[in-house]
C-alpha positions, 0 to 999 in steps of 0.5 A: 425098696422104693425111695423114701426121702423125706426133706420137709421130716425132720427125723430125716434129716437126723438121719441124713446128718448122721450118715453123712457125719458116719461116712466121713469118721469111716473116711478117715476124719475122726471127728465124724464120729464124734458129730455120730455121737453127739447127733444121736444123743440129740436125737435121743433126746428131742424124742424123748422130750416129745414123746417120752421114754417108753415111746418106740421111736424114743428106744430106736433112738437110745439102741442107736446111740448105744451103738454108736458109743460102743462102737467107738471103743471098736478098732478095727471100725465093722461095727460102725460099718454095720451101722452106716448099712443100717444108717443106708437104709434109714436114711434112703428106704425108712428100714430099720433093722434096729426098729423091726428087733425092738418091735419083737421085744416083749414090752412092745408087743400086745399080744404073744409071738405066734 
């Protein structure tokens, strides 16, 4: 995989700030998890206003935001570890497992799966 760091993209900065806050949270700074949730919700609202709720980028941010809120209630923090791996993939390589799953959902498909 090739590094895809785009310092000019607001999307990249959203993911980068989310990653830093999540790493801080996993390192013991609990406020980092609240920053992750806040950035995720802000990012979702930004994309919803810009593209609409049904737009694919908005769907990805919605699911990610729900996951970050749900992970807050996991005392083992295992869900946050999974999210940090995914966020690293998005931030450094522009690959997202949530997007890969959502693209297969019926409301995002115009053709049947073969």
